[in-house]
C-alpha positions as CSV (number, residue, x, y, z in Angstrom):
1,M,124.7,-84.9,-157.0
2,G,123.6,-85.4,-153.6
3,V,124.1,-83.9,-150.0
4,D,126.8,-86.7,-149.2
5,T,128.9,-85.6,-151.9
6,V,128.8,-82.2,-151.0
7,I,129.3,-83.0,-147.6
8,A,132.4,-85.2,-148.8
9,I,133.8,-82.2,-150.5
10,F,133.2,-79.7,-147.5
11,S,135.1,-82.2,-145.2
12,R,137.8,-82.7,-148.1
13,V,138.8,-78.7,-148.5
14,L,138.1,-77.9,-144.9
15,E,140.1,-80.7,-143.2
16,T,137.7,-81.6,-140.8
17,D,134.8,-84.6,-140.0
18,G,131.3,-83.9,-138.4
19,I,130.0,-81.8,-141.2
20,A,126.2,-82.2,-141.4
21,A,124.0,-81.3,-144.1
22,D,122.8,-77.7,-142.4
23,S,126.5,-76.9,-141.3
24,D,127.3,-73.3,-142.4
25,F,130.9,-73.5,-144.9
26,F,131.7,-70.0,-143.1
27,A,131.1,-70.7,-139.7
28,L,133.4,-73.8,-140.3
29,G,136.2,-71.6,-140.8
30,G,135.7,-71.6,-144.7
31,D,136.8,-68.5,-146.4
32,S,136.5,-67.4,-150.4
33,L,139.6,-68.7,-151.3
34,I,138.5,-72.2,-150.0
35,A,135.1,-71.8,-151.8
36,T,136.7,-71.7,-155.0
37,R,137.7,-75.2,-154.4
38,V,134.6,-76.3,-153.1
39,L,133.0,-74.7,-156.8
40,S,135.5,-76.5,-158.6
41,A,135.1,-79.9,-157.0
42,V,131.2,-79.3,-157.1
43,A,131.8,-78.3,-161.1
44,R,133.5,-81.6,-161.7
45,E,131.2,-83.9,-159.7
46,S,128.0,-82.2,-161.1
47,G,128.8,-80.5,-164.1
48,A,127.0,-77.3,-162.8
49,E,128.9,-74.3,-162.7
50,L,128.0,-72.1,-159.9
51,T,128.9,-68.7,-158.9
52,F,130.5,-67.2,-155.6
53,E,127.4,-65.3,-155.2
54,D,125.5,-68.8,-155.6
55,F,127.8,-70.0,-152.7
56,L,127.2,-67.0,-150.3
57,A,123.4,-67.5,-151.2
58,A,123.8,-71.4,-150.1
59,P,126.5,-72.4,-148.0
60,T,125.4,-75.5,-146.4
61,P,125.5,-78.8,-148.5
62,A,121.7,-79.2,-148.4
63,A,121.4,-75.8,-149.8
64,L,124.1,-76.2,-152.4
65,V,122.7,-79.5,-153.5
66,T,119.7,-77.3,-154.4
67,R,121.4,-74.7,-156.3
68,V,123.2,-77.4,-158.5
69,A,119.6,-78.8,-159.1
70,G,118.6,-75.8,-159.9
71,A,121.4,-75.2,-162.3
72,L,121.2,-78.5,-164.3
């Protein structure tokens, strides 16, 4: 899974454009409920099941891609 895929997921669930690899999900207005949508989409796209704690520790597309790679 690449960073562009995660950026697209962030854009879709946050309904916004202009997301970069280092954009913080929570600073963009995301919350724990929307984060579950991101985690579900990441699991569908990559097969990696990440926890909410993983997401808290890696709230940017680039950091989340690294977590996904480590989970596979």
